[in-house]
N, C-alpha and C positions, 0 to 999 in steps of 0.2 A: 669708870671714866666715860664721859659723854662725848659723842661725836657731833660736831657742829659743821655745817656747810654754809659758807658765805658766798652769796651769789650776786653777780653783776653781769650785764650783757656781754662785755668784752673780756672779763676776767683778766684785766691788765693793770688796774690801779686800785680802786677802793677795795675790791674783794681780796686782792693780794695783800694789801695793808691789813685788812681785818683778820685774815688768816694768820698772819705773822704776829699781830698783837695778841690775839686769843691764845696762840700757842706759847707765847712767852709769858704772859701774865697769868694764864689759866693752866699752866703746864701740869699741875697736879690734879686738875678736875676735868680737863677737856683735851680732845684731839681735834684741831680745826683743819678744815680743807677749804678750798675755794674752787669755783668753777663759773662758767658763763654759758648763756644760751647760744651766743655767737662769738666764741673766743677769738681774740686777735691773733693768737699763736705765740705771743711772747709778752712777758710782763713789760709794762712801761718803764723805760730807762730811769725816769725821775723817781718812780716808786722804788726801784732797786737801789738807786743812789741814796735815797733817804734811809732805807732800811740798813744798807751797808754802813752809813755814817752813824747809825744808832747801835751798831754791833750785832745785828741780826745775821744769821747764816742764810744767805739767799741762794745758795748753790742748788737747791731743789725747787725753787720757785719756778712755776711754769703756768702758762695760760692753757686751760683745758676745758672741755665740754662738760656740761652737767650730765650728759649721758653716761659718763663714767660712774656716776653715783646712783644711777637708776637700774643698774644691772644686778642680777641676783647675787653675784659674788662681791658686790660693793660693801663698804662698811655700813652697818645699820646706823642711820642718822637719827639723832635725838632732837636736834634743833636745826632749822634752816632759816637763815637771816638774809634778806635781800637788802642790798645797800644802794641800789639805783632804782629810780621809778620805772624805767622801762622793763627791767627784769621782774619787778613786782607785779606789773600788769600782764605779763606773759603767762600762758598756760604752762605750768611746770609739769615735768614728768611725774609719774607716780613714784613716790619715795618709799621704799620698803620700810616698814616700821611705823608709818604715819607720824612723822616728827612734828613737833610744835613749830609753827612758822611765825615770823615777825618781820616787819619792815623797818629798816634804819636808813631811810633815804638821805643821801648827801649829794651836794653838787659834785659833778665830775671834774676833778683836777686835770684830767687829761684833755679836757676841752678848753682849758685856759690858753689864751694866746698872749704873746708878749715876750719879754726878755726871759732868759733862763732863770734869773732871780725871781721874776714874777711867777713863773710856772712852779719853781721849787717852793715858793711861799704858799701856793695853793695846795701843793701836796703836803706841806707841813701843817696847814690848817686842817686838812682832812685827817691826817694822822692824829692830831690833837683831839679832834672830835670823836674819832673812833676809840682812842685810848680812854677818854672820859666815859664813853658808853660801855666799853668792856669793864672798866673799873666798877661802874654801877651794877653791871651784870654780876660780877664776882661778889658784890656785897649782898646779893640776894641769898636768902636761906637755901641750903641744899634740900633737894627732895620736894620741891613745890609740885603740887598736882598740875597736870598739863594746862588746864584752863587758867590757873593762877600764873603759871609761867608765861603763857601767851600774853596775858594782860600786863604783866610786869615788863616783858620785853617790848611790848608795844609802847608803853610809857617811856621806856629808855630810848626808843627810837624817835621820840619827840624832843629829846634834848638838843640844844643848839650845837 
């Protein structure tokens, strides 16, 4: 089983959604985690509401620092995926195991202003985009060499 870390600066929206989707759709192949460089301290309520509505168990969802995954006793990471441009541009900690990294940048639904319906629609759009990317990821052959995995994940990150 591979360990995947989904990163975003605040670890409140996109990375929380990515972690949940990877754990549901890839349950037999992956264990996903999420973290942020500057965690907000709690998942965005719209992210939790969307996941709850789709039947996810959100009881363990939490906003946490990426430092948790750089410690010697942290899970060995196989893949690190950034989902926001600011996290992709930051200097990441050293990840034990030298995981494959890729960028799947998406607009931040937490930055959307407007009615609750408009904000919820932005979260639904992000969820749909992440789901499509995770499905494409799951369609890849297992056991790809690191360079091929990185190239494939980078291409997936360019999906709309």
